[in-house]
N, C-alpha and C positions, 0 to 999 in steps of 0.2 A: 514144600512149595509155597511161595508167597502168594496171597490173594491179589486179584487185579487192583492195581493202584498201591499195593503194599510197598513196592520199592521206592516210589516217589514219596510216600509218607515217611518211610525210614530216613530218606535224605533230608526231608524237611525237619524231622525231629533232631537229626544230627546238627543241622545249621542252628536250630534254636539253642541246643546245648552249648555249641561253640560261642554263640553270642552271649549267652548267660555267663559263661566263663570270662569272656572279655569285659562284660559289664561289671562283674564282681571285682576284677582287678582294677578297672578304672574308678570304681566307687571307693576302693581303699586308697588309691593314690589321691583322689580329690579330697577325701577326708583328712589325709595327712597334710596335704598342701594347705587346706583351709585352717587346720589347727596351727600350722607353723606361722601363717600370716596373722592369725588372731593373737598368737603369743607375741609376735613382733610389734603389733600395734597397741595391745592393751596390757600385756604382762610386763610393764616397765614402770620406772619411777613416775613419768608423766605420760599417762595414756593419751592416745590421740582423741581429739574432739570430733564426734560425728557431725555436729553442727558446722564446724569449720570445713570439714570435707565436703559436706553438701553445698556450702557456700562456694567453695572452689569449683565444684562441678557445674553449678549454675553460671559462675563467672566464665568458665571455659566455653559453655554454650553461647553466651552473649558475645564473647570474643570471636567465635567462629562466624557469627552473623556479621559482626563489624568488619572482619577481615574480608569476607565475601563482598560486602558493599564497597569497601575501599578498593578491592582488586578490580571490581567491575568498573568503578569510576576511573581508576588509573589506566586499565587496559583499554577501555572505551575511548578515552582521550587520546592515548598514543595511536590507537588504530585509526581514529578519525584523522589525525594529523598526517599519517602516511597515505591515507586514502585521498585526502585533498591534494597531496603532492602528485597524485597521478598513479600510484601503485594500485594493482588489482586488489580485490577484496581478500583473497586468500593470503597474498603477500602481506597486506596491511595487518591482518589478524595475527600472522606469525610474528611480524616485527613488533606489533603492539604488545603481544604476550611476552616476547623476549625482553623488551624494555621494562615491563612491569616486574618480571622476574629479577632483572638486574637491580632495579630500585628496591625491591623487597630484600634481596640478599645484602645489599649495601646497608640498608637501614637496620637489618637484624644484626649485622656485624658491629655497626656503630652502637647499637643498644647493648649488645653482649659485652663489648670491650670497654666502652666508655660510660654510657648512660646509666648502666646498672650500678656503677660505683659512684656516680655523681647525680644525685636526685635533682639538684638545681638545674643542671644542663637538660635533664629529661623534661623538667617543667617548662623550661624556656622553649624547647623545640615544640612541645605540645601546644604551648600558648601561641607560638608563631603559626603553626598549622591551623589552629582555630581562627586566628586573625585573618589569614589568607582565605579560609573558607567563607567566613562571613563577609569579607570584602567582595569576594566573587558573587555571593548571593545578593549583596547590595547592588552591584553593577547589573545583575540580571533583573532586579527590580526596576532599575533605571531604564533598562531596555524595554520592559513591559510598559512603563509609563510613556516612553516614546512611541510604542506601537499604538497605545490608546489615543495618544495625541494625533497620530496620523489618521486613525479611523475617524476621529472627530473632524479633522480637516477635510477628508474625503466626503463625509456626510454634509458638510457645510458648503461644498463646492457645486451643489446641484443647480442646474439652470432651470428657470421657470418660463422661458421664452421659447416658443417652437422654432422660429426662424432666427436664431441668434447667430447671424452671419458675422457680426462684428468680432465675436470671440473665436479665434482660430485655434481649434483643439489640436491641430497637427504641429503647432509650434513647440519647440522645446521649452519647458518651463524654466524660468529664471531661477538660478540657485546662487544665493549670496554666500552660502556655506555649503557643507555637504548635505546630501539628501537624508531624509529620516531613515531610510533603509540602510544607508551607509553607517549612520550613527548606531543603529541597532546592531548591525553586524560587528562594528568595532567594540561595543560594550559586551556583546556576547562572547567575542573572541578573547577579550581581556579577562572576563569572568571565568571562562573555561580554563585558561592558563593558570589562574590562581587556584581554582578548585583542583586541577590536576596536580599542582605542586603540593597542595595540602594533602591530597590522597597519597602521593608518593612518600611524603614525610611520615605520615601517621601509619602507613601500612607496615613498615619495618618495625615500628614500636609495638604495634598490635601483635605481630608475629612473635616478637621477643617475649611479650607478656604471656602469650599462649604457650610457648615452649617452656617458659619458666614454670608454669603451673603443671604442665604435663610431665615435667622431669622431677617434680617434687617426690621424694622417696615415700613419704607417708601417704600422699595422695595416690601414687601409683599402686602401692600395696593395698590401700583401701579399695580401689577400683578392682584390683585383681581378686581380692577376697570376695567381693560382690559377684564377680563373674564365676568364680569357682563354686560359690554356694548355689548360684542359679544352675550351673552345669551339673552339680551334684543332685539337685532336685530332679532334673530331667532324666539323669541316669537311673535314679531310683524308681522313677515313674515307669521308665521303659522296662526295667527289670520286673516290676509288678505286673505289667501288661503281658510280658512273655510267660511268666509263671501262670498267670490266669489263662493264657491261650493254650497252655499244655493241658490244663484240666478240662477246658472246654473241648479241646481236640479229642481227648479220650472218650468223652461222652457222645461226640458226634462223628466219630471216625467212620462208621459204616455208612451213615447218611452222606458224608462228604465223598466217600468213594463212589457211591451210586450217582451222585450229582455229577462227579467228574467224568463218569462214563457216558452220560446222556446229554449233558449241556455242551453245545458247540461254542468254541471261542469266537467272540465277535471280532470282526476285522477293525483295525484302527483306521481312522481317517487320515490319509496321507496329507497332513497340513503342509508339509514342505513343498508339495507339488504346486501349490498356489503362489510360491515365492516369485517365479519368473513373471507371472501375470501382474503381481503387485508392482514389481520393478518397472515393467513396461508402462503401467498406468501412471506411476510417479514420473517417469521420464517424459511421457506425453503431456502431463499436467504442468510440468515446470515451465516457467516463463522468464524472460529477460527483464528483471526488475529495474535494471538501470536504463532500459531503452525508453525513448520518448513515447508516451501513450497518447494516441489520437482517438478521442471518443466523440467527435462531432465533425461532420463534413458539411460544407456549405457552398452553394453555388449562387452567383448573382448574374442575372441576365439584364442587359440594358438595350432598349430598342433604339436603333439609330436610323430608322426608316424615315422617309420623307413625310409620312403622315404625322409624326411627332412634331416636326418643324411647323406644320400647318396648324397644329392645335393651339399654339400660343404665339403671340407676337415676339419677334426677335429670339426665337428658340427658348422662350421662357420655361416651357414645360421640360425640355431636355436639360436645361441648366439645373432645374430642381432635381431631376433624376440624379445628376452627377453629385449634387450637394448631399443628398440623402444616402447615396451609396457610400460616400466618404464618411458620413456619420455612422453607418453600419460597420465599416471597417475599424473605426475608432472605438467601437464597443464589442469587438469580436471576442467571443468567449474563450477561456483558456483551453488548451489541448484541442485546438480546431485546425482543420485543413480547409482552405478557402480558395475558390476560383472565381474570377470575374471575367465574363465574356460578353459579346455583343450579339444582338439579333439583327440580321441583315438579310439580303436576298437569299443566300444559301448559308444557313447557320451551322450546318453539321460538318461538312468536309472541308470547307474553304476558310474557316475562321479559327485563328489561334487564340488562346486565352490572353486576355488583356493583362491580368494580374493573377498570380498564384503564390501562395505562401502558407505559413502555419504560425500558430501561437503556442508559446510554452505554457507549462503549468504555473499556477500561482499558489504559494504557500502562505495562507493567512494574509498579513499586510505586506508581504514581500511581493510586490507587483511591478517592480522596476522593469524586469525583463519582459513581462506581459505588456506593459505600457509602451515599452520601446518597440516591441513587435507590431503593436497596433499602429503606432506612428509611422513605422516603416511601410506598412501596407497602405496606409492612407497617402503618404507622400509619393509612393510608387504609382498609386492609382492616379493621383493628381497630375503627375508628370506624363503618364501614358495617355490620359484622357484629354490633355490640353488641346490636342489637334482633332478631337472627334467632333463631327457635325452630323445632324440628322438629315442625311441626303441619300440614303440607300433607296433603290428603286422598288424593293419588295420587303416583306416582313415574314420571315420563316420562323415563327415561334415554336412550332413542333420540332423543327430541326435543331433549334437551340436546346430544347428539352432533351433530345436524343444525345446531344453533345455533352451536356452536364451529367446525364446518367452514365455515359461512358467514362467521364473523368472521375466522378464520385465513386464508381465501382471498379476502377482500374486496378487497385491494389488488393492483395489477398485479405488484408485486415478490414477493408471497407465493407465487405459482405457480412461482417459479424453483426449479430442482432444487437450487440451492445453499442454500436456506433449509430448515432442519430444523423439523419440527412435532411437538410433544409434547402429549399430553392426560393430565392427572391426574384420576382419578375417585375422590372420597371418598364411597362409598356401600356399602350392603349388597347392591347389584346385583339387587334384587328389583323388576323393572319391573312397575308396577301402573297401566296405562292402559286406556282403553276399547278400543283396537285390539290390545292385547297384554297380557293379564292373566296374569302368570307363576304366581301361586299356584294358579290353576286348571289350568295346563298342565303343572306339574311331574311329575305321575304319568305322563304320556305319554312322558317321556324327552327327552334333548337333541336327538336326530335329528328327531323329530316337531316339536319346537319350531322348529328351523332351517327345516324345510319350510314351516311356517306363516309365519314372517317373510319368507321368500322369496316365498311366494304373495301376501302383503300388501305387497310392495315396501318392507320396513322395514329393509333392510340399507343402512347409510350407507357410501358409497365413501370409504375412508380409506387409499388407497394411499400409502405413504411415511410414515405417522404412527407414532409410538411411543406406546403406551398403557400407563399405570400404574394399576392398580386397587388402591386403598388402603382398608383398614378394611372389607373385605367380611366383616363379622362373622357367625359361625354362630349367634349368639344367637337362640333361638326356632325353630331349624331342627333337623331330624333329620340325622344324618350323610349319609344317602343323598340327601336333598333338597339339602344344601349341595354335595355332589359333583356332582349333576345340574346345579345352577346354575353351578358353575365350568366344567364341561365345555361347557355351552351357550355361555357367553361366550367360551371359547377357540375354539370352532368359529365363532362369530359374527364375531370380529375376524379370523379367518383368511379367511372368505368376503369380508370387507370390504377385505382387502389390507393390514391394519395389522399391526404387530409388537407383540404383547402381551408386554411386557417383564416385568411383575410382576402377580400376582394374590394379594394378601396379605390375611390376616385381621387383621393388626396395623395400627395407625395410624402407628407410628413408621416413618419413611422418611428416606432421604437421597439426594442426587444422585450419579450415577456419576462 
């Protein structure tokens, strides 16, 4: 009768014997193969040079790196071409890789059939590829020079006059030739064509050189002899380990049987069960990289009440409001969504947005699209505001804040913490509505006024918003009344959770 664990020990010993037998046979075959390769390389009239073989191995590694670089340049250029033609990214990648494969196959065949027999032709093609590459790099350097020139032009165009009405920023700039951005795009396009052609030319030659090295009989035999010697060492090492394990197993047989009886097997962690969770997280984390990203929402409120008309002769204060709103639109940040609305008797439900739009992204000095969007917003505002007059019978500032909050938070993306929200208020900040008439409440003081707006549920929740109050003119007010008004709105926006960045009596403003 076998002892407990004796049957499994017998099977283990049988497996070790079988593996030793296979190892012995493999070792003999490897020794014979290594001896044959050694004789082929060294037992001849001109033995192979190890230094030459090492040089070929290093050259092959360098060629692999060069082939990868040229393939990336060629494939990337072809992919970008199809992508700009309107093909989707997967289709563009497939067509780009196909064209690169065709160029590589054609170049390899030309090298194998023609250039390998005519060194002069090979040199001419290599020289032509080098010339095209450096020509393309020169044009890219010219493009960089044009970009630096545009940056210098933008820096020198700064205005030092606050009310520079004579200069019309909304007018389309005069262009005697093409714009700097168009010149840069033209230079970069021409440079990319030349570099792509150079990559296509040189890729086939590099592949041909690599194949020539890898098909050299001496080099292949030398590499195979190295692999055989390495494999032989590993086989001998494994054989020594198995023989040692047999001796160790004989001495520890009884201890191993006892441990096998009393030690429970540990359960393996089912790592594969986490795969569905990982796939779900990846799918939820994926985003549309080609979609327009909006990271800033901005609202502008313009007071058109009769009190604005009374604050300055000939509606001077109101005209300043319109002028500086236009200035803001001409400096709208990239990736922004903007709404312009008015403050009137009922500002929430009965007023439509005066202007709404968005600005695209800006890449470095490529700001033509952004500048065009800004000019469109300013021109649209100028046309829509031409008929505005400060004649409204009331001033519902709180209703205007509710309207902008509804607009700025209307989309699902607008509630993201990564989207900043700013409100510009061009008003004297004298709220005159049926539910909150400030002229009658000013004598009570700002604290009593805050208590009333809280009691009437008139505080708009504006957590995370930045507020700019512009043109809060003291005209027609006593100093104490103006101070009470400012203190009230400071407390109001603090209760609303907003950041009151500025409360200015002047209309002149600029972005931070």
